[in-house]
C-alpha positions, -999 to +999 in steps of 0.1 A: +193+257+203+159+267+188+142+238+170+110+255+159+112+245+123+075+245+114+055+216+101+082+199+080+104+192+110+134+205+090+155+236+099+159+264+073+190+261+052+219+280+067+235+309+049+261+298+024+290+316+042+279+300+075+279+265+060+314+269+045+326+282+079+312+251+096+328+229+071+361+245+080+353+239+117+345+203+111+378+198+092+397+214+120+379+191+145+388+160+126+424+170+123+428+177+160+403+155+180+417+122+191+385+103+196+367+071+187+338+086+167+336+081+129+327+117+121+300+106+097+323+086+075+355+107+076+371+086+103+397+101+126+423+123+110+450+116+136+445+079+134+450+079+097+481+101+099+501+086+127+483+056+141+478+072+175+453+056+199+419+073+201+401+085+232+364+091+235+351+126+229+315+140+228+313+142+190+275+140+190+274+171+213+298+189+189+274+183+159+242+189+179+227+154+178+190+160+177+193+190+154+216+171+130+195+139+130+163+157+120+180+178+094+198+148+079+165+129+079+147+156+060+175+159+035+188+124+030+155+106+033+129+130+019+151+144-008+181+122-008+162+093-023+183+066-006+184+035-028+199+002-016+218+020+011+234+047-011+225+083-020+212+088-055+206+126-052+220+153-030+199+181-016+207+210-040+222+241-025+220+230+011+246+222+038+238+189+056+250+201+089+236+235+101+258+260+119+259+256+156+249+288+174+278+311+180+304+291+160+307+316+131+337+339+136+358+360+113+377+338+089+414+338+088+432+343+055+438+305+052+400+300+058+392+325+030+415+307+007+398+275+013+364+290+008+374+300-026+375+263-035+338+254-035+344+220-050+361+210-018+329+217+002+308+199-024+330+168-021+328+168+016+290+172+015+288+143-009+309+121+014+287+131+044+255+123+025+269+089+014+278+080+049+245+092+063+226+073+036+244+041+043+239+044+081+203+053+078+195+025+053+213+000+075+194+012+105+161+009+087+169-025+072+179-037+107+146-023+120+164-010+151+143+005+179+169+034+179+155+047+146+130+075+154+094+070+142+097+101+120+127+086+103+107+055+094+078+076+082+101+096+059+115+063+045+079+051+039+071+083+020+101+077-003+092+041-008+056+050-017+069+075-043+087+045-059+060+019-055+022+026-054+004+015-022-026-004-037-055-014-014-077-043-026-111-032-014-130+000-004-168+003-002-171+040-006-194+036-037-220+018-016-220+046+010-224+071-018-255+052-028-268+049+008-262+085+018-268+106-013-284+080-037-255+082-061-261+119-067-226+131-069-237+168-070-245+163-033-211+148-025-178+167-022-150+142-022-125+170-015-141+177+019-129+163+051-160+141+056-153+138+093-169+172+094-198+167+070-231+150+078-242+122+074-206+109+070-195+124+102-221+105+122-214+071+105-191+044+119-189+031+083-172+062+068-134+063+066-125+077+032-122+111+015-096+127-008-077+145+019-072+114+039-063+093+009-035+117+001-024+117+038-024+079+036-002+080+004-026+057-014-014+051-050-041+026-061-075+016-049-100-011-060-134+005-055-161-021-048-192-024-070-211-041-043-248-052-043-264-068-012-274-105-014-310-095-011-310-084-047-301-119-060-326-131-086-340-096-086-322-064-098-286-073-088-273-068-124-289-034-127-276-022-093-241-034-101-242-014-134-253+017-114-224+012-090-199+008-118-213+040-132-209+060-100-173+048-096-165+059-132-182+093-127-164+099-094-130+094-111-141+118-139-152+145-115-120+143-095-097+136-124-069+158-110-065+133-081-080+101-094-073+082-127-096+054-139-074+025-149-079-011-161-043-025-164-009-027-147+004-001-172-025+022-162-016+018-125+020+027-131+010+057-154-013+071-127+013+067-100+039+085-121+015+113-126+008+117-089-028+104-091-046+076-074-052+047-098-088+038-095-100+003-104-133-016-101-140-049-084-174-065-086-182-079-051-204-110-054-211-136-080-249-130-076-242-097-096-238-118-127-273-132-127-256-165-136-247-151-170-213-152-186-225-125-210-230-102-181-195-110-168-180-100-202-200-068-201-187-059-166-152-065-179-159-043-209-170-015-185-137-017-167-142-042-138-110-061-131-119-086-104-150-106-095-156-118-059-172-152-066-196-149-037-207-125-010-225-136+021-249-159+001-245-189-021-250-185-058-264-213-079-228-222-089-206-213-059-206-217-021-200-187+003-184-185+037-217-189+055-233-223+058-201-243+060-222-274+069-234-275+033-198-273+023-208-261-012-180-255-036-179-247-073-203-264-097-195-271-134-208-236-143-187-221-115-156-236-130-166-221-163-169-187-146-133-191-133-121-201-168-138-171-184-122-148-158-088-162-168-096-157-205-106-121-199-076-113-177-100-105-148-088-115-113-106-142-094-114-130-059-120-156-032-129-134-002-163-144+012-161-179-004-163-212+014-132-232+020-143-257-006-149-230-032-114-216-024-099-250-030-118-257-062-110-222-076-073-226-068-073-259-086-091-245-116-075-211-121-045-209-144-039-173-134-031-163-098-061-155-076-066-129-049-083-125-016-092-089-019-100-084+018-094-114+041-071-123+070-055-154+086-079-181+100-052-194+123-053-161+143-090-155+141-112-185+132-138-166+112-149-183+080-141-150+063-104-157+068-080-180+050-068-213+066-032-224+064-038-252+040-053-227+015-024-203+021-001-231+010-022-238-021-022-200-028+016-199-028+016-227-054-009-207-075+011-175-072-018-156-056-023-130-029-041-124+004-048-087+010-052-083+047-085-069+060-087-045+089-122-054+103-117-060+140-139-092+140-116-107+113-085-096+132-091-104+168-125-121+166-140-094+189-149-057+189-114-044+195-081-048+178-048-029+173-024-021+146-001-047+161-029-073+157-030-065+120+007-069+118+004-104+133-019-114+105+004-100+079+034-118+094+015-151+097+004-150+060+040-141+051+053-170+072+030-196+057+026-185+021+057-163+017+065-126+013+053-126-023+017-135-013+006-109+011-009-074+005-034-049+020-072-049+015-085-029+045-122-029+035-127+007+047-163+021+043-175-015+045-166-021+081-179-003+112-151-012+136-114-006+129-082-014+148-067+012+171-041+030+150-058+022+117-089+043+120-092+054+084-074+056+050-048+081+063-031+054+085-014+032+060+021+049+065+018+042+102+013+005+095+042+002+071+065+023+094+056+000+123+065-031+102+100-016+096+107-018+133+111-055+126+145-066+112+126-090+088+109-061+071+134-044+048+125-020+020+119-047-006+095-066+017+075-034+024+074-026-013+060-061-020+033-057+006+024-022-005+020-029-042+045-050-060+027-083-051-006-070-065+012-057-097+028-091-102-004-110-098-023-086-121+005-087-147+004-125-147-034-125-152-028-102-182-001-126-195-025-155-193-052-135-212-027-126-239-013-161-243-048-176-245-058-151-271-027-160-292-036-197-288-071-190-300-090-199-268-126-191-275-154-175-255-174-197-231-209-198-244-224-225-222-255-215-202-261-223-166-291-243-176-267-269-191-253-274-156-286-276-138-320-259-136-323-222-128-338-214-094-374-204-096-380-166-097-408-142-107-380-119-120-366-143-147-380-147-182-374-184-184-376-188-222-347-164-228 
C-alpha cells in the first residue's frame, strides 16, 4: 500500500463511491467475522445476535493499521476537535477509513440499494469518529508510550488552537538594538534568521516569525531590557527606546503580531490568529527610583516589572551578592504596592531570596517569575527554592520555567527531559496551577538539546503528554491558562482598588533614604 501522502501525513480522501463500497465491506465483515476485536466501537455482530464465543482474527490487518491510524489522526485530531474524549466535529465529506487496494468490486443490487441511503453511511461514520475520538483521548490522557509522536503533536496543535501558548520572556528587542541599532528597516522579521547575518552567526539568536509560527506561539512577553551598567546614567532613556522598538515591531508586522495590554487583548489576538505581544520591563534600575517613571512605563503598555536584574537597586536586592542578603526597602515595598494598584505584574526573576520573600508577603496580586527554574534541581541563585515555591502557591503566583542550560543542569549541556524535570518539580511543590514557560530565548547562548529555538515548544508539550500525569487540562494550564489567571487576578485587584479609592503613591525615595551619589542626577529635583 502506497503511503506517500505529502507533507501533511494524511492520505487523499477516497472517491465517494469507493468509500460507500468499503462501508458495505466493513458491515459484511462485522456480520460474519467471529473475532475479539471491537471494530472501532461497533462490537461483534455475531456476539450481539446469538451470544457465540469469539475467536481472534487479524482485524488490524483488515483495516490496514498504519494507513488507518495516520488517516484517523489527521481527521479526528487535526479536524475532529476532540474535546473531553468526544468528537465535536466530523471531517466534512470524507470517509474515515480509506479503501484498501483492490477491494472495490462491482456492487450487487442489494449493495446499490444500500448506497441509495446515504444517511446510513453518515451514521456509521459518526459512530466511527466517536469511538476513535474516545480511544485517542483516553490514550493521550493515559500518556501511553503506544501513542505515536505525531499523534501527540497533532493533539498539541489542537490544544494550542484552544489556548494560547504564552512565553514569559524573550530578549529579541535587545538583539535588535545590538545588531541593527533599533533600525527596523535593516531587519526583516519574516526571514529565517538562521540564514541571515549577523543573526546566523550568533549563539544568542533563536527567534523569527517563521519559527514563532512553527512553535505555535500565541503570546509573547518581549523584554525591554537595559544592562545594569546604565544604572544612575541613561537607563530610563534606553528603556523608553526599547519599549518603542517593541511597539514599532508589532506595528510593522501587524498581520502576525498584535500589541496587547490585557487578558482580553491576549484572547482577542489568539482568536484572530495573531501572536499577542506584551512588554515586560526587565530590571528595577530602569525606573531611576521613580514611581512616576513606573507609571509612565505602564501607560506605554508595559505589563510587568522585574524588580532587579543582576544588580542591586537602592531599594531591592538581586540574586547576586547573597552574602548581603538584601531584600526590599520601604521604597521597594511602595514599588510593589504601586504595581498592584496599576494592575502590572510583579516579576521576581533575578531577585534575591530575601526580596522574593518580602515581595510575596507584600503583594496582594499574584506575582510571577518570568524566566526562572527550580533551585532544588540546579542550585543557581537565579532559580526558585522550595520554600519560596510554597509561598508562591499561597500567593497564587507562577514560575515560568527558563531554558538556559546553566539554570537547568548547572552546566553547559542540558536536554528537553531536564527541562521537564524542572516543570514537574515546580508542579509537585507548588501545584499545577503555578507553573508556566519563560524560555528566555535571545537572552541565552546555550539551549537544551531538543529546545534549540522558539519552534520547539510543541515538542516539549508533546513529550509531557507521554506522562500519565499530564492530561490536556494540565498542558493547557502550563501553556497559557495559568498566566491568564494570574494576569486576570492582577487586573481584578487594580479594578477593586480603583473602586475603593486607593490613591497614587507619591512618596519619593529620598523619604526612605538618601539617593546614591551620581553626576547624572539633578539632586534638587
